[in-house]
C-alpha positions as CSV (number, residue, x, y, z in Angstrom):
1,M,-24.2,-29.2,0.0
2,Q,-27.6,-27.8,-0.9
3,V,-27.9,-25.2,-3.1
4,A,-30.0,-22.5,-5.2
5,I,-29.2,-21.5,-8.5
6,L,-30.0,-17.4,-9.2
7,A,-30.8,-18.2,-13.1
8,H,-33.1,-15.4,-14.2
9,E,-34.7,-14.8,-17.9
10,K,-31.6,-16.9,-18.7
11,F,-32.4,-20.6,-18.0
12,P,-31.6,-22.8,-19.4
13,G,-29.5,-21.2,-22.7
14,R,-27.9,-18.1,-21.2
15,A,-27.2,-19.6,-18.0
16,K,-24.6,-21.5,-18.5
17,T,-23.0,-21.7,-15.1
18,A,-26.1,-23.3,-13.9
19,V,-26.2,-25.9,-16.3
20,G,-22.5,-27.1,-15.7
21,I,-23.4,-27.4,-12.0
22,L,-26.0,-29.1,-12.9
23,R,-24.4,-31.3,-15.0
24,Y,-20.8,-31.9,-12.8
25,A,-20.9,-30.2,-9.8
26,D,-21.4,-32.4,-6.5
27,Y,-24.5,-30.0,-4.9
28,E,-27.9,-31.1,-4.3
29,V,-30.1,-28.2,-6.6
30,E,-32.6,-27.9,-4.6
31,A,-34.2,-25.3,-7.0
32,I,-33.7,-23.3,-10.1
33,L,-34.4,-19.2,-9.8
34,D,-36.2,-18.4,-13.2
35,R,-38.7,-15.6,-12.7
36,D,-40.3,-16.0,-15.9
37,R,-40.2,-20.1,-15.4
38,P,-41.8,-20.9,-12.5
39,G,-44.0,-24.1,-11.9
40,E,-41.6,-25.9,-14.9
41,R,-38.7,-27.8,-13.5
42,V,-35.0,-28.6,-15.0
43,S,-36.2,-31.6,-16.7
44,D,-39.0,-29.5,-18.8
45,H,-35.3,-28.3,-20.5
46,L,-31.9,-30.4,-20.0
47,P,-31.8,-34.3,-20.2
48,N,-29.7,-36.2,-18.4
49,V,-28.9,-33.4,-15.6
50,Q,-30.0,-33.3,-12.0
51,D,-33.8,-31.9,-11.7
52,A,-35.0,-29.5,-9.5
53,P,-38.1,-27.4,-9.1
54,I,-38.2,-23.8,-11.2
55,V,-39.5,-21.3,-8.8
56,A,-40.0,-17.1,-9.3
57,G,-37.4,-16.4,-6.3
58,M,-35.9,-17.0,-3.3
59,D,-38.8,-16.9,-0.9
60,D,-40.2,-20.2,-2.7
61,V,-36.9,-22.6,-1.7
62,G,-37.0,-24.3,1.4
63,D,-33.5,-24.9,3.3
64,V,-30.5,-24.8,1.5
65,D,-26.8,-24.4,2.5
66,A,-26.3,-21.5,-0.3
67,L,-27.0,-19.4,-3.2
68,I,-25.1,-19.8,-5.8
69,I,-25.2,-17.1,-8.7
70,G,-26.0,-19.0,-12.4
71,I,-25.5,-16.4,-14.7
72,A,-22.1,-15.3,-16.6
73,P,-23.3,-12.0,-17.9
74,I,-21.2,-9.8,-20.4
75,G,-18.8,-7.8,-18.4
76,G,-19.4,-10.4,-14.9
77,G,-21.6,-7.3,-13.5
78,F,-24.2,-7.8,-11.3
79,D,-27.9,-6.9,-12.0
80,D,-29.7,-5.3,-9.3
81,S,-33.1,-7.0,-9.6
82,W,-30.9,-9.9,-8.2
83,R,-30.7,-8.1,-5.3
84,D,-33.6,-9.5,-3.3
85,D,-32.4,-12.8,-3.8
86,V,-29.0,-12.9,-2.9
87,R,-30.7,-10.2,0.2
88,T,-32.9,-12.9,1.3
89,A,-30.3,-15.9,1.1
90,L,-28.6,-13.9,3.1
91,S,-30.7,-13.0,6.0
92,R,-31.7,-16.6,6.2
93,G,-28.0,-17.6,6.8
94,C,-27.2,-19.1,4.0
95,D,-23.4,-18.6,1.8
96,V,-23.3,-16.9,-1.4
97,I,-21.3,-17.7,-4.2
98,S,-20.3,-15.7,-7.2
99,G,-18.6,-16.1,-10.2
100,L,-19.4,-12.4,-11.4
101,H,-16.5,-9.4,-11.6
102,Y,-18.7,-7.6,-9.5
103,F,-17.5,-8.7,-5.9
104,L,-19.9,-9.4,-3.8
105,E,-17.7,-9.3,-0.6
106,N,-17.1,-5.4,-1.5
107,D,-21.3,-5.1,-1.2
108,E,-21.5,-2.8,1.5
109,E,-25.4,-4.4,2.4
110,F,-24.3,-7.7,1.9
111,A,-21.0,-8.0,3.7
112,R,-23.2,-6.7,6.1
113,L,-26.0,-9.2,6.5
114,A,-22.9,-11.9,5.6
115,E,-21.6,-10.9,9.3
116,E,-25.0,-10.2,10.7
117,N,-26.2,-13.8,9.8
118,D,-22.9,-15.6,10.3
119,C,-22.6,-17.0,6.9
120,E,-20.0,-16.4,4.0
121,I,-19.7,-14.7,0.4
122,W,-17.5,-16.5,-1.8
123,D,-16.5,-14.4,-4.8
124,V,-15.0,-17.2,-7.3
125,R,-13.5,-14.7,-9.8
126,K,-11.3,-13.0,-6.9
127,P,-7.7,-14.0,-7.6
128,H,-5.0,-14.8,-4.9
129,D,-2.2,-12.6,-4.4
130,D,1.0,-14.0,-4.9
131,L,0.4,-14.6,-8.9
132,T,3.6,-14.0,-11.0
133,V,4.6,-14.2,-14.5
134,S,4.9,-17.6,-16.1
135,Q,8.6,-18.9,-16.3
136,G,7.8,-20.9,-19.4
137,I,8.1,-24.7,-17.6
138,A,4.5,-25.9,-17.6
139,N,5.9,-28.2,-20.2
140,E,8.2,-30.0,-18.1
141,V,5.4,-31.7,-16.1
142,D,5.1,-35.9,-16.1
143,A,1.0,-35.3,-17.3
144,E,0.5,-34.9,-21.2
145,I,-2.0,-31.2,-20.9
146,V,-4.8,-30.9,-23.4
147,L,-6.5,-27.3,-23.8
148,T,-9.8,-26.9,-25.4
149,V,-9.8,-23.8,-27.4
150,G,-12.7,-22.2,-29.1
151,T,-13.9,-20.6,-32.3
152,D,-15.9,-18.1,-30.1
153,C,-16.8,-18.1,-26.1
154,S,-19.8,-20.2,-24.8
155,V,-19.4,-22.7,-27.4
156,G,-18.8,-25.3,-25.0
157,K,-15.1,-26.1,-23.7
158,M,-15.8,-26.4,-20.2
159,T,-18.5,-28.8,-21.1
160,V,-16.1,-30.6,-23.5
161,T,-13.1,-30.6,-21.2
162,L,-15.3,-32.3,-18.1
163,E,-16.9,-34.2,-20.7
164,L,-13.0,-35.9,-21.5
165,L,-11.9,-35.7,-18.0
166,E,-15.0,-37.8,-17.4
167,A,-14.4,-40.3,-20.2
168,A,-10.9,-41.3,-19.3
169,E,-11.3,-41.6,-15.9
170,E,-14.0,-44.3,-17.4
171,R,-11.0,-45.9,-18.8
172,G,-8.8,-45.7,-15.6
173,I,-7.1,-43.1,-17.0
174,N,-4.8,-41.2,-14.6
175,A,-6.6,-37.3,-15.1
176,G,-7.3,-34.2,-14.0
177,F,-8.9,-31.5,-14.7
178,I,-7.7,-27.5,-14.7
179,P,-10.6,-25.0,-14.1
180,T,-9.8,-21.6,-15.5
181,G,-13.4,-19.7,-15.0
182,Q,-16.1,-19.7,-12.5
183,T,-18.0,-22.3,-13.0
184,G,-15.0,-25.2,-13.2
185,I,-14.0,-23.2,-9.9
186,M,-17.2,-23.9,-8.4
187,I,-17.6,-27.3,-9.8
188,D,-13.6,-28.5,-8.7
189,G,-13.6,-26.1,-5.6
190,W,-9.7,-24.7,-7.1
191,G,-8.4,-23.1,-9.4
192,N,-7.9,-19.5,-10.5
193,P,-10.0,-17.3,-12.6
194,I,-7.8,-16.2,-15.9
195,D,-10.0,-13.6,-16.5
196,R,-9.9,-11.8,-14.1
197,V,-5.6,-12.0,-13.4
198,V,-3.4,-8.9,-14.1
199,S,-2.4,-9.4,-17.8
200,D,1.3,-10.0,-17.3
201,F,0.2,-12.8,-15.1
202,T,-2.0,-14.5,-16.9
203,A,0.4,-17.2,-18.2
204,G,2.2,-17.7,-14.9
205,A,-2.0,-17.9,-13.2
206,V,-2.1,-20.8,-16.1
207,E,1.6,-22.3,-15.0
208,E,1.0,-22.4,-11.7
209,M,-2.1,-24.9,-11.5
210,I,0.1,-27.0,-14.2
211,L,3.1,-27.3,-11.7
212,E,0.6,-27.8,-8.9
213,R,-1.0,-31.1,-10.6
214,G,0.6,-31.6,-13.5
215,D,3.0,-34.5,-11.5
216,D,0.3,-36.5,-10.1
217,Y,-1.6,-37.3,-13.5
218,D,-0.5,-38.7,-16.9
219,Y,-3.3,-36.3,-18.2
220,L,-3.8,-33.2,-17.6
221,F,-7.6,-31.7,-19.2
222,V,-7.3,-27.7,-19.2
223,E,-10.4,-25.5,-19.6
224,G,-10.1,-23.1,-22.3
225,Q,-11.3,-19.7,-22.5
226,G,-13.2,-17.1,-25.0
227,S,-11.1,-17.7,-28.6
228,I,-8.0,-16.3,-30.2
229,V,-10.7,-13.7,-32.5
230,H,-12.5,-12.7,-30.2
231,P,-12.7,-8.8,-29.9
232,A,-13.2,-8.9,-26.2
233,Y,-11.7,-12.2,-25.0
234,S,-8.8,-13.1,-27.1
235,A,-6.2,-11.9,-24.3
236,V,-7.1,-14.4,-22.0
237,T,-7.1,-17.3,-24.6
238,C,-3.3,-16.4,-25.6
239,G,-3.0,-16.2,-22.0
240,I,-4.4,-19.5,-21.3
241,L,-2.7,-21.2,-24.6
242,H,0.9,-20.1,-23.4
243,G,1.0,-20.9,-19.7
244,S,-0.3,-23.8,-19.8
245,M,2.1,-25.0,-23.1
246,A,-0.2,-27.8,-24.1
247,D,0.4,-30.7,-26.1
248,K,-2.7,-31.3,-28.1
249,L,-5.7,-28.8,-28.5
250,V,-9.4,-29.7,-29.2
251,L,-11.3,-27.1,-31.3
252,C,-14.9,-26.5,-30.2
253,H,-17.4,-24.9,-32.3
254,E,-21.0,-24.3,-32.0
255,A,-23.3,-25.9,-35.0
256,G,-24.3,-22.4,-37.2
257,K,-22.5,-20.1,-35.5
258,E,-20.9,-17.9,-38.2
259,V,-20.5,-14.3,-36.0
260,I,-18.8,-13.9,-32.6
261,H,-21.5,-13.4,-29.8
262,G,-22.4,-9.9,-28.1
263,Y,-20.1,-8.6,-31.6
264,E,-22.7,-9.7,-34.4
265,S,-20.9,-7.5,-36.8
266,F,-17.7,-9.8,-36.7
267,S,-18.0,-12.7,-38.5
268,L,-16.3,-16.6,-37.5
269,P,-13.2,-17.1,-39.6
270,S,-13.2,-20.7,-41.2
271,I,-12.4,-23.7,-39.5
272,E,-8.8,-24.2,-41.2
273,E,-8.1,-20.5,-40.4
274,Y,-8.7,-21.3,-36.4
275,V,-6.6,-24.2,-37.1
276,S,-3.8,-22.2,-38.8
277,L,-4.1,-19.4,-36.0
278,Y,-4.1,-21.7,-32.8
279,E,-1.0,-24.2,-33.9
280,N,1.0,-20.8,-35.4
281,L,0.4,-19.2,-32.1
282,A,1.2,-22.3,-30.3
283,K,4.1,-23.1,-31.6
284,P,7.4,-20.4,-30.6
285,V,6.0,-21.4,-27.3
286,Q,5.5,-25.1,-27.4
287,E,4.5,-26.9,-30.3
288,A,0.8,-28.1,-30.5
289,E,-1.7,-29.6,-32.4
290,I,-5.4,-29.6,-33.1
291,V,-6.0,-33.1,-32.9
292,A,-9.6,-33.3,-32.4
293,G,-12.6,-31.5,-32.7
294,A,-15.6,-30.7,-30.8
295,L,-19.5,-29.7,-32.1
296,N,-22.4,-28.3,-29.4
297,T,-25.3,-29.5,-31.6
298,S,-28.0,-28.4,-28.7
299,G,-29.5,-26.2,-30.8
300,I,-30.4,-28.8,-33.7
301,E,-34.1,-30.6,-32.5
302,D,-33.1,-34.0,-33.9
303,D,-30.3,-36.7,-34.1
304,E,-30.2,-37.0,-37.5
305,S,-29.5,-33.6,-38.5
306,A,-26.9,-33.4,-35.4
307,R,-25.4,-36.2,-36.8
308,D,-25.4,-34.6,-40.4
309,A,-23.7,-31.9,-38.7
310,V,-21.4,-33.0,-36.9
311,E,-19.9,-35.0,-39.8
312,S,-19.2,-31.6,-41.8
313,Y,-17.7,-30.6,-39.0
314,E,-15.8,-33.6,-39.0
315,S,-14.6,-32.8,-42.6
316,E,-14.0,-29.4,-42.5
317,L,-11.9,-29.7,-39.8
318,G,-10.2,-33.2,-41.0
319,R,-10.1,-34.3,-37.5
320,P,-12.3,-36.9,-35.4
321,A,-15.2,-34.7,-33.9
322,N,-18.6,-35.4,-31.7
323,D,-21.5,-33.6,-29.8
324,L,-19.8,-34.8,-26.4
325,V,-23.1,-34.0,-24.2
326,R,-25.4,-35.5,-27.5
327,F,-23.5,-38.1,-28.6
328,D,-20.0,-39.6,-27.1
329,A,-16.8,-38.7,-26.3
330,D,-15.0,-41.9,-27.7
331,A,-13.8,-40.4,-30.8
332,V,-12.3,-37.0,-29.7
333,L,-10.5,-39.1,-27.2
334,E,-9.3,-41.7,-28.8
335,A,-7.2,-38.7,-31.0
336,I,-6.5,-37.7,-28.1
337,L,-4.8,-41.0,-26.5
């Protein structure tokens, strides 16, 4: 499927959905929409991903099958400055795929345009109606369950999960992916959007996915969300931790990060404290160990400094660690296996 991705004023740093799709999805990306960077290319900013031109708006995009909203703002709201591009896409008969909490299918103008032009709106964050509370049985599946957890939101948990999945598959390991967020669901075409699920059902929504895939694979890599200390997102983190009943955890961190994203008055605890928090919280439901760490060094320019940061994180964590995108996943995967 040929797509354009809307990432106005955020590409690439704050457009993690766009970056995830460029790196991992099977879509053919024809253009990135960013009114701040017209005339540039993806390759000017990101190595080793699909390349595409960056354009000012949907009027500059050729024939595509869909427009994807490639931004995941805090709160998941819809910026009205994006309306013209969505309107143009629907008027041309393009489907629109959105991971916002604002459901585009409930927008009267967008719903009318979709009907008039025989196209679809897929609100990825809209959960299905049959979710229930957890039964506490995810640990009964055959697969070993590996969950990525974080020191904060937006530190790379989905990226680490998919890098581990790819590395495992390259070794011939029978491994599967459990997507819990909008970008992972877009990439895989399946999943439950955990941060949109009623609180009582969050653990059950994760368990449902584990039960559906857990006997088909030897390893399941579960995409984590948020952080256990995040003032807004800790409930989602806990729901995934308990619902997945993970056997092993990988702690994801961003090099140099000291405060919580969007809540800068809150300082991050020490890495040692994170280890205790996650392992102790998991223990009453399913004993799990942080076996490795993943460090996001994208904010560090040169490889030598990035390697120094990884070594420092590894020492602080007391487990193997690496930047799985910049370097490789070998040490982290070995710790899991």
